[in-house]
C-alpha positions as CSV (number, residue, x, y, z in Angstrom):
1,X,-24.7,-2.5,22.4
2,X,-25.5,1.1,21.7
3,X,-27.0,0.8,18.1
4,X,-27.2,4.6,17.5
5,X,-23.6,4.8,18.6
6,X,-22.6,2.0,16.3
7,X,-24.3,3.9,13.3
8,X,-22.6,7.1,14.2
9,X,-19.2,5.4,14.5
10,X,-19.7,3.8,11.0
11,X,-20.6,7.2,9.5
12,X,-17.4,8.8,11.0
13,X,-15.3,5.9,9.7
14,X,-16.8,6.3,6.2
15,X,-16.0,9.9,6.0
16,X,-12.6,10.0,7.7
17,X,-9.6,10.4,5.6
18,X,-7.2,9.4,8.3
19,X,-8.2,6.9,11.0
20,X,-5.9,5.2,13.5
21,X,-6.6,2.2,15.7
22,X,-4.9,1.9,19.1
23,X,-5.0,-1.6,20.5
24,X,-4.2,-3.2,23.8
25,X,-4.2,-6.6,25.4
26,X,-8.0,-6.9,25.3
27,X,-7.9,-7.5,21.5
28,X,-5.8,-10.6,21.9
29,X,-7.7,-12.2,24.8
30,X,-9.9,-13.9,22.2
31,X,-6.7,-15.5,20.8
32,X,-6.0,-17.1,24.1
33,X,-3.4,-14.5,25.3
34,X,-4.2,-13.3,28.8
35,X,-3.4,-9.7,29.9
36,X,-0.5,-9.2,32.1
37,X,-2.4,-7.4,34.9
38,X,-5.5,-8.2,36.7
39,X,-6.7,-11.3,38.7
40,X,-6.3,-13.6,35.7
41,X,-3.2,-11.8,34.4
42,X,0.2,-13.4,33.8
43,X,1.7,-11.4,36.8
44,X,-0.6,-13.3,39.1
45,X,1.3,-16.5,38.2
46,X,4.8,-15.2,37.2
47,X,7.2,-12.7,38.9
48,X,7.4,-9.7,36.7
49,X,11.0,-9.2,37.8
50,X,12.1,-11.6,35.0
51,X,11.4,-8.8,32.5
52,X,13.4,-6.3,34.5
53,X,16.4,-5.3,32.3
54,X,18.9,-5.4,35.1
55,X,17.6,-8.7,36.4
56,X,17.7,-10.2,32.9
57,X,21.4,-9.3,32.5
58,X,22.3,-10.6,36.0
59,X,20.1,-13.7,35.9
60,X,19.8,-14.5,32.2
61,X,19.0,-18.2,32.6
62,X,16.3,-17.6,35.2
63,X,14.7,-15.0,33.1
64,X,14.9,-16.9,29.8
65,X,13.2,-20.0,31.4
66,X,10.1,-17.9,32.0
67,X,10.4,-15.9,28.8
68,X,10.4,-19.1,26.8
69,X,7.5,-20.5,28.7
70,X,5.3,-17.4,28.4
71,X,6.2,-16.0,25.0
72,X,7.3,-18.9,22.9
73,X,5.7,-22.1,24.3
74,X,2.4,-20.5,25.1
75,X,2.0,-17.2,23.1
76,X,3.6,-18.9,20.1
77,X,0.5,-21.0,19.5
78,X,-1.8,-18.0,19.4
79,X,-3.5,-17.1,16.1
80,X,-5.2,-13.9,15.0
81,X,-8.8,-13.7,16.0
82,X,-11.7,-12.1,14.1
83,X,-11.0,-8.7,15.6
84,X,-7.5,-8.7,14.1
85,X,-8.8,-9.8,10.7
86,X,-11.6,-7.1,10.8
87,X,-8.9,-4.3,11.3
88,X,-6.9,-5.9,8.4
89,X,-10.0,-5.8,6.2
90,X,-10.7,-2.2,7.1
91,X,-7.1,-1.3,6.3
92,X,-7.2,-3.0,3.0
93,X,-10.5,-1.3,2.1
94,X,-9.0,2.1,2.9
95,X,-11.0,2.8,6.1
96,X,-8.0,2.5,8.4
97,X,-4.6,4.2,7.9
98,X,-2.5,2.5,10.6
99,X,-2.5,0.6,13.9
100,X,-0.7,1.5,17.0
101,X,-0.5,-1.5,19.2
102,X,0.8,-2.0,22.7
103,X,0.9,-5.8,22.0
104,X,4.0,-7.7,21.2
105,X,2.3,-10.8,19.7
106,X,2.6,-10.0,16.0
107,X,-1.0,-11.0,15.5
108,X,-2.0,-7.8,13.6
109,X,0.7,-8.6,11.0
110,X,-0.4,-12.2,10.8
111,X,-3.9,-11.2,10.1
112,X,-2.6,-9.1,7.1
113,X,-2.4,-5.6,8.5
114,X,0.4,-3.3,7.3
115,X,1.6,-0.1,8.8
116,X,1.5,-1.5,12.3
117,X,3.4,0.7,14.9
118,X,4.6,-1.5,17.6
119,X,4.9,0.7,20.7
120,X,6.4,-1.9,22.9
121,X,8.2,-4.0,20.3
122,X,7.6,-7.5,19.0
123,X,8.3,-10.9,20.6
124,X,8.9,-12.5,17.1
125,X,12.2,-10.6,16.7
126,X,15.2,-11.1,19.0
127,X,18.3,-8.9,19.3
128,X,21.9,-9.4,20.4
129,X,22.6,-7.2,23.4
130,X,26.2,-6.7,22.3
131,X,26.4,-6.5,18.6
132,X,22.8,-5.7,17.8
133,X,22.3,-8.6,15.3
134,X,18.6,-9.4,15.0
135,X,17.0,-12.9,14.7
136,X,13.6,-14.2,13.7
137,X,12.1,-16.8,16.1
138,X,12.3,-19.5,13.5
139,X,16.1,-19.2,13.6
140,X,16.4,-19.7,17.4
141,X,17.0,-22.9,19.3
142,X,14.9,-22.3,22.5
143,X,16.1,-25.7,23.8
144,X,19.5,-24.1,24.6
145,X,19.1,-21.3,27.3
146,X,20.0,-18.5,27.7
147,X,19.8,-17.6,24.0
148,X,23.2,-16.5,22.7
149,X,24.3,-14.7,19.5
150,X,25.8,-16.9,16.8
151,X,27.9,-14.0,15.7
152,X,29.5,-12.9,18.9
153,X,28.3,-15.1,21.6
154,X,26.7,-12.5,23.7
155,X,23.2,-12.6,25.4
156,X,20.2,-12.3,23.1
157,X,16.9,-10.8,24.3
158,X,13.4,-10.5,22.8
159,X,13.1,-7.3,21.0
160,X,10.2,-5.9,23.1
161,X,10.4,-3.4,26.0
162,X,11.6,-4.7,29.3
163,X,11.1,-2.8,32.6
164,X,13.8,-0.2,32.6
165,X,13.9,0.3,28.9
166,X,12.6,3.3,26.9
167,X,10.1,3.2,24.1
168,X,11.7,2.6,20.6
169,X,12.2,6.2,19.2
170,X,10.8,5.4,15.8
171,X,7.7,3.8,17.1
172,X,7.2,6.8,19.5
173,X,7.6,9.3,16.9
174,X,5.2,7.5,14.4
175,X,2.6,7.2,17.2
176,X,2.8,10.9,18.0
177,X,2.5,11.6,14.2
178,X,-0.5,9.4,13.8
179,X,-2.2,10.9,17.0
180,X,-1.7,14.4,15.5
181,X,-3.1,13.5,12.1
182,X,-6.0,11.2,13.0
183,X,-9.5,12.5,12.3
184,X,-11.0,9.4,13.8
185,X,-9.2,7.4,16.6
186,X,-10.3,3.9,17.5
187,X,-9.4,2.7,21.1
188,X,-9.7,-1.1,21.3
189,X,-9.1,-3.4,24.2
190,X,-7.1,-1.2,26.5
191,X,-7.6,0.2,29.9
192,X,-5.4,3.3,29.5
193,X,-3.3,2.5,32.5
194,X,0.1,2.0,31.0
195,X,2.4,5.0,30.6
196,X,3.5,6.4,28.2
197,X,1.3,4.6,25.7
198,X,-1.8,5.8,27.6
199,X,-1.0,9.4,26.6
200,X,-1.3,8.7,22.7
201,X,-5.2,8.7,22.6
202,X,-5.3,11.7,24.8
203,X,-3.0,13.5,22.3
204,X,-5.3,12.4,19.5
205,X,-8.3,13.9,21.2
206,X,-6.4,17.2,21.9
207,X,-5.7,17.4,18.2
208,X,-9.4,17.1,17.3
209,X,-9.9,13.4,16.6
210,X,-13.3,11.8,17.1
211,X,-12.8,9.0,19.7
212,X,-14.5,5.6,19.4
213,X,-13.9,3.2,22.2
214,X,-14.4,-0.6,22.0
215,X,-14.0,-2.3,25.3
216,X,-15.8,-4.9,27.4
217,X,-15.6,-2.6,30.5
218,X,-15.1,1.1,30.9
219,X,-11.6,2.4,30.9
220,X,-9.6,5.5,31.9
221,X,-10.7,7.0,28.6
222,X,-14.5,6.3,28.8
223,X,-15.6,9.2,30.8
224,X,-12.8,11.6,29.9
225,X,-12.1,11.6,26.1
226,X,-14.4,9.0,24.5
227,X,-17.1,10.2,22.2
228,X,-18.7,6.9,21.4
229,X,-18.3,3.9,23.8
230,X,-19.2,0.6,22.2
231,X,-19.3,-2.0,24.9
232,X,-18.5,-5.6,23.8
233,X,-15.9,-8.1,22.6
234,X,-13.7,-6.4,20.0
235,X,-14.4,-9.3,17.4
236,X,-18.2,-8.8,17.8
237,X,-18.1,-5.0,17.5
238,X,-15.5,-4.7,14.8
239,X,-17.4,-7.4,12.7
240,X,-20.5,-5.3,12.9
241,X,-18.6,-2.3,11.9
242,X,-16.9,-3.9,8.9
243,X,-20.2,-5.5,7.8
244,X,-21.5,-2.0,7.2
245,X,-18.3,-0.5,5.9
246,X,-17.3,-3.2,3.5
247,X,-19.3,-5.1,0.8
248,X,-18.0,-8.6,1.5
């Protein structure tokens, strides 16, 4: 790892009055959650059409069988890893204002983070497609598929973005606001390939933020907007940063 870069990153974080973290699938890999894309990604095993909104409405049982297997049987067992906990510590100590996450796994919140902006929604909440009633996963019987609303009987879907859906307006607005205000912007575990989320760090850079990237490999940001690139697992790098920021 770039030790000089690490020291500079720590100094920036110490003196920033508004730092935002932007996280992607890479931060949850150490929790056992694979990314969707790539040779080991979920879409190499499953057909992504199950998360197409039109297909979901036309074939709810087929979609729900795969959704249950991926997001509730498999993902449901995942726990926050040291990277999630490190960000929560930074936030509690006042070194991190908020987190914009592309992930839908709820692991930032489970680690203790607050002010988490969920750009793509959250798999731990479900919503009725007709009356809008929301449900927590603890109140859902996943043995009876497709999941239906106990209030009106209509189809229920996970409250995260399917193909064909727009970004939740509130999450989008809050993300833009954070990108405009941030003095330091942490990019963690994301390749920068998914639109429109990929534009948020670029907006932060355009508004003068210092960009710190933590990734195991270079991304679309590394040679374009990144100021400090810290190569490594998020848990390792963030632990080194928090060790210097926080008197544990």
